[in-house]
C-alpha positions as CSV (number, residue, x, y, z in Angstrom):
1,M,46.8,45.1,79.9
2,A,45.8,48.7,81.3
3,A,49.3,50.1,81.0
4,V,49.8,48.6,77.5
5,E,46.3,50.7,76.6
6,E,47.9,53.9,78.2
7,Q,50.9,53.4,76.0
8,K,48.7,54.5,73.2
9,D,48.4,58.1,74.2
10,F,52.4,58.1,73.5
11,S,53.8,58.3,69.7
12,L,57.1,58.1,68.5
13,L,57.9,60.0,65.3
14,I,61.1,59.3,63.3
15,V,62.6,62.0,60.6
16,H,65.1,60.6,58.5
17,G,68.4,62.4,57.1
18,R,69.8,62.8,53.6
19,D,70.7,60.4,50.8
20,F,68.6,58.1,49.1
21,K,66.3,56.1,51.3
22,P,64.2,53.2,51.0
23,A,60.3,53.5,50.4
24,A,58.5,54.9,53.5
25,E,56.9,51.7,54.6
26,T,60.1,49.9,54.2
27,Y,62.2,52.3,56.0
28,L,59.9,52.5,59.0
29,E,59.6,48.7,59.0
30,L,63.3,48.6,59.4
31,A,63.5,51.5,61.8
32,R,60.8,49.9,64.0
33,T,62.3,46.5,63.9
34,A,65.8,47.9,65.2
35,L,64.2,50.0,67.9
36,R,62.1,46.6,69.1
37,K,65.2,44.5,68.8
38,G,66.9,47.0,71.4
39,V,63.9,46.8,73.7
40,E,64.1,42.8,73.4
41,R,67.8,42.8,74.3
42,D,67.9,45.2,77.2
43,Y,64.2,45.4,78.7
44,P,62.4,42.0,77.6
45,E,59.6,42.5,80.2
46,Q,58.6,46.1,78.4
47,V,58.3,44.5,74.8
48,A,54.5,44.6,75.2
49,G,54.5,48.4,76.0
50,F,56.6,49.1,73.2
51,D,54.4,47.1,70.7
52,A,51.6,49.4,71.9
53,L,53.6,52.6,70.9
54,P,52.6,54.0,67.4
55,V,55.7,54.7,65.4
56,D,55.7,56.9,62.4
57,V,58.1,58.4,60.1
58,A,57.9,61.9,58.2
59,W,59.3,60.9,54.8
60,Y,60.9,63.1,52.2
61,G,63.0,60.5,50.6
62,D,61.5,61.3,47.0
63,L,62.7,64.8,47.5
64,N,66.4,63.8,48.3
65,A,66.2,61.3,45.2
66,G,64.9,63.8,42.9
67,V,68.1,66.2,43.8
68,L,70.4,63.2,43.7
69,A,69.3,62.0,40.3
70,A,69.5,65.5,38.7
71,R,73.1,65.3,39.6
72,G,73.7,62.0,38.1
73,K,73.5,59.6,41.2
74,T,71.7,56.4,40.7
75,Y,69.9,54.1,43.4
76,D,69.8,50.3,43.7
77,E,66.9,50.1,46.3
78,K,67.1,46.2,46.6
79,L,70.7,46.1,47.3
80,D,70.2,48.9,50.0
81,V,67.2,47.4,51.6
82,G,69.3,43.9,51.8
83,D,72.2,45.4,53.2
84,R,70.2,47.3,55.7
85,R,68.6,44.0,56.6
86,N,72.2,42.5,56.7
87,V,73.1,45.3,59.4
88,L,70.0,44.7,61.6
89,Q,70.6,41.1,61.6
90,S,74.0,41.4,62.7
91,L,73.4,43.9,65.5
92,S,70.3,42.0,66.7
93,Q,72.6,39.1,67.6
94,I,75.1,41.3,70.0
95,A,74.2,41.0,73.7
96,P,74.3,42.2,76.2
97,R,74.3,45.8,75.9
98,K,77.4,46.5,77.8
99,K,79.1,45.0,74.2
100,F,78.2,48.1,72.6
101,G,81.6,49.8,73.4
102,I,85.1,50.3,72.3
103,R,86.3,47.0,72.3
104,M,84.0,45.6,69.8
105,Y,84.2,48.8,67.6
106,D,87.8,48.6,67.5
107,K,87.4,45.2,65.8
108,L,85.2,46.6,63.2
109,P,86.4,46.1,59.4
110,G,87.6,49.4,57.6
111,K,87.2,51.6,60.6
112,S,88.6,55.1,60.1
113,A,88.6,58.4,61.9
114,L,89.7,60.3,58.9
115,P,86.4,61.7,57.7
116,E,86.1,63.2,61.1
117,F,89.6,64.4,61.2
118,F,89.1,66.3,58.0
119,M,86.0,67.5,58.9
120,D,87.5,69.2,62.2
121,I,90.4,70.6,60.1
122,G,88.1,72.0,57.7
123,A,86.1,73.5,60.3
124,T,89.2,75.7,61.4
125,V,90.4,76.9,58.1
126,S,87.2,78.3,56.2
127,S,83.7,79.6,56.7
128,V,82.6,78.4,53.4
129,V,79.9,75.4,53.3
130,G,81.6,73.5,50.9
131,M,84.9,73.6,52.9
132,R,83.6,73.9,56.3
133,M,81.5,70.5,55.7
134,P,82.8,68.5,52.9
135,V,79.8,66.0,53.2
136,I,77.5,69.0,52.0
137,G,79.9,70.6,49.5
138,R,81.0,67.6,47.8
139,M,78.8,64.3,49.0
140,A,75.7,65.7,50.5
141,K,74.2,67.6,47.5
142,D,70.4,67.1,48.9
143,F,71.4,68.6,52.0
144,A,73.0,71.6,50.8
145,A,69.8,71.8,48.2
146,Y,67.9,71.7,51.5
147,L,70.1,74.7,53.0
148,N,69.8,76.8,49.8
149,N,66.0,75.8,49.5
150,E,66.7,74.9,45.7
151,D,63.4,74.5,44.0
152,G,61.5,74.8,47.3
153,F,63.3,71.6,48.5
154,A,63.3,72.9,52.3
155,D,59.7,74.2,52.1
156,E,58.5,71.0,51.1
157,A,60.4,68.9,53.3
158,R,59.5,70.9,56.3
159,A,55.8,70.7,55.3
160,R,55.8,67.1,55.4
161,V,57.6,67.0,58.8
162,R,55.4,69.8,60.1
163,D,52.2,67.8,59.1
164,K,53.3,64.8,61.1
165,I,54.0,67.0,64.3
166,C,51.0,68.9,64.1
167,E,48.7,65.9,63.6
168,L,50.2,64.4,66.9
169,M,49.8,67.8,68.5
170,D,46.2,68.0,67.4
171,A,45.6,64.7,69.1
172,N,47.2,65.5,72.2
173,K,50.1,62.9,72.2
174,H,52.8,62.6,74.1
175,I,55.4,62.9,71.3
176,M,59.0,61.5,71.1
177,L,60.9,63.0,68.1
178,V,63.7,60.6,67.0
179,T,65.7,62.8,64.2
180,H,68.7,60.9,62.1
181,G,71.5,63.2,60.7
182,T,70.5,66.0,58.5
183,G,67.0,65.2,59.2
184,S,67.5,67.0,62.9
185,V,68.0,70.2,60.7
186,V,64.8,69.8,58.9
187,A,63.3,69.1,62.5
188,Y,64.8,72.0,64.3
189,D,63.7,74.4,61.6
190,V,60.0,72.9,62.1
191,L,59.9,73.4,65.7
192,W,61.1,77.0,65.4
193,E,58.3,77.6,63.0
194,L,55.7,76.1,65.4
195,S,56.9,77.9,68.4
196,N,57.9,81.4,66.5
197,D,56.2,81.9,63.2
198,T,53.2,84.3,63.1
199,E,51.2,81.6,61.0
200,T,51.6,78.7,63.3
201,C,52.3,80.1,66.7
202,P,49.1,81.1,67.9
203,E,47.9,77.4,67.4
204,Y,50.8,75.5,68.3
205,G,52.8,77.7,70.5
206,D,52.0,76.2,73.6
207,C,52.4,72.6,72.3
208,K,55.3,70.5,73.4
209,V,57.3,67.6,72.4
210,D,58.3,65.7,75.6
211,Q,61.5,64.0,74.0
212,W,63.6,65.1,71.0
213,V,66.5,62.4,70.2
214,T,69.0,63.7,67.6
215,L,71.1,61.0,66.1
216,G,74.4,61.8,64.3
217,S,73.3,65.7,63.9
218,P,75.1,68.1,62.4
219,L,73.5,70.9,64.6
220,G,76.8,71.6,66.4
221,D,78.3,72.9,63.2
222,R,78.6,76.8,63.3
223,I,77.9,77.4,59.4
224,V,74.7,75.1,59.6
225,Q,73.7,77.0,62.9
226,K,73.8,80.3,60.8
227,R,71.4,78.7,58.3
228,L,68.8,77.6,60.9
229,L,65.5,79.5,60.9
230,G,65.7,82.0,63.4
231,A,69.3,82.3,63.6
232,Q,69.1,86.1,62.8
233,E,66.4,86.8,65.5
234,R,67.3,88.1,69.0
235,E,67.0,86.6,72.5
236,E,64.1,83.9,72.9
237,A,63.0,84.3,69.3
238,R,66.2,82.7,68.0
239,F,65.3,79.1,69.5
240,P,62.6,76.9,69.4
241,S,60.8,76.7,72.7
242,N,58.4,73.5,72.4
243,V,60.8,70.7,73.4
244,I,60.7,69.6,77.0
245,S,64.0,67.2,77.2
246,W,66.5,67.1,74.5
247,H,69.0,64.0,74.1
248,N,71.9,64.1,71.5
249,L,73.8,60.9,70.5
250,S,77.0,61.1,68.5
251,A,78.8,58.2,67.4
252,E,82.7,57.9,67.5
253,D,84.1,58.8,64.0
254,D,80.7,60.1,62.7
255,Y,81.6,62.9,60.5
256,T,78.1,64.3,60.3
257,C,78.3,65.2,63.9
258,H,82.0,66.3,64.2
259,D,81.2,68.6,66.9
260,A,79.6,66.0,69.1
261,T,78.1,68.3,71.8
262,L,75.1,70.5,71.3
263,A,74.5,71.3,75.2
264,D,77.3,74.0,75.0
265,D,75.9,75.5,71.6
266,F,72.3,75.7,72.8
267,R,72.9,76.5,76.3
268,T,71.1,79.8,75.8
269,M,68.0,77.9,75.4
270,L,68.6,76.5,79.2
271,R,69.3,80.0,80.3
272,K,66.3,81.1,78.9
273,R,64.2,78.3,80.2
274,Q,63.2,77.4,76.6
275,V,64.2,73.8,77.1
276,S,64.6,71.8,80.5
277,A,67.4,69.7,79.7
278,V,69.9,69.1,76.8
279,H,72.2,65.8,77.2
280,D,74.9,64.7,75.1
281,Y,76.1,61.0,74.8
282,R,79.1,59.8,72.9
283,I,78.5,56.0,71.8
284,F,79.8,53.5,69.6
285,N,77.8,52.6,66.7
286,L,79.0,49.1,65.6
287,A,77.0,48.9,62.1
288,V,79.0,47.7,59.2
289,R,77.5,48.3,55.6
290,Y,79.1,46.9,52.4
291,G,81.7,45.2,54.4
292,K,83.0,48.6,56.0
293,A,82.4,50.5,59.4
294,N,79.6,52.8,59.1
295,P,79.4,54.9,62.2
296,H,76.5,57.2,61.0
297,S,74.0,54.1,60.2
298,S,70.7,54.8,61.1
299,I,70.2,51.3,62.0
300,G,73.3,51.1,64.2
301,Y,71.7,54.3,66.2
302,F,68.3,52.9,66.2
303,I,69.3,49.9,68.1
304,H,71.8,51.4,70.4
305,P,71.3,50.8,74.3
306,R,71.6,54.4,74.9
307,L,68.6,55.1,72.7
308,T,66.7,52.1,74.1
309,K,66.8,53.3,77.7
310,I,65.8,56.9,76.2
311,I,62.5,55.3,75.0
312,I,61.8,53.1,78.0
313,D,62.4,55.9,80.5
314,W,60.1,57.6,78.6
315,L,57.4,55.2,78.5
316,A,57.8,54.7,82.1
317,K,56.3,57.8,82.7
318,T,52.8,56.8,81.8
């Protein structure tokens, strides 16, 4: 029981990515359930410890929805939530963890590497955001709005993530930050602000995030890197310095992370001793959404054995 009580000094914060999202409470419930299912599958003796772990979400889904609705997009939340629950139920039935590999992935319906292929081709022929990352220029209108800070979109999204992180830092929590997709860009900018901005650095410059986990992140894309806060600074001021360990999971055929490795892109942080480690993992996301393989699915990332192991290893430090 004592070990379970100690777990309460740890907190896990999720930052979602682009596109329409269910209500915050529903998104958090689905995410936490997926994380717990992974623990039940691989480390059943650690379920009590996980249950004592506070899990929260920094949610700005209404900002995404506002941008998308203004561009004529519509959202059926009941259908989306139902499909997410179907994904969770299906993935929960897969055991043992070694099945999360290429053999099962190759059997998924509608699996295709074409989106990632075109992302890679686009990266070689253009430096324009809309061409370099078609997912931004054509599909990810809300992420483009973030990068351009349209109507203060980026300011507000960062404020919400920053408030959640600062709340945990103020409480002296051990923090694991789990960020999905373009949410990793929002989180990166917030981490940079907290460790470099003149307004926040005096109070939070010495605070650390134990573990940062990026899932299907576009941070490896050079155009995205040029838009990050601090990108125009020199030396140490270019990067955040408040993360101890960084884990990056990239799923096969996930076009959002078409550059799947981050250790090479951010090796200066290692050289300057601004982070202890940056680990890259190539995984297979077995999620099927609306009858078709979806390697960017958050549920598929949350329940994956690699993320489960990262969480359990972190909790074992109590």
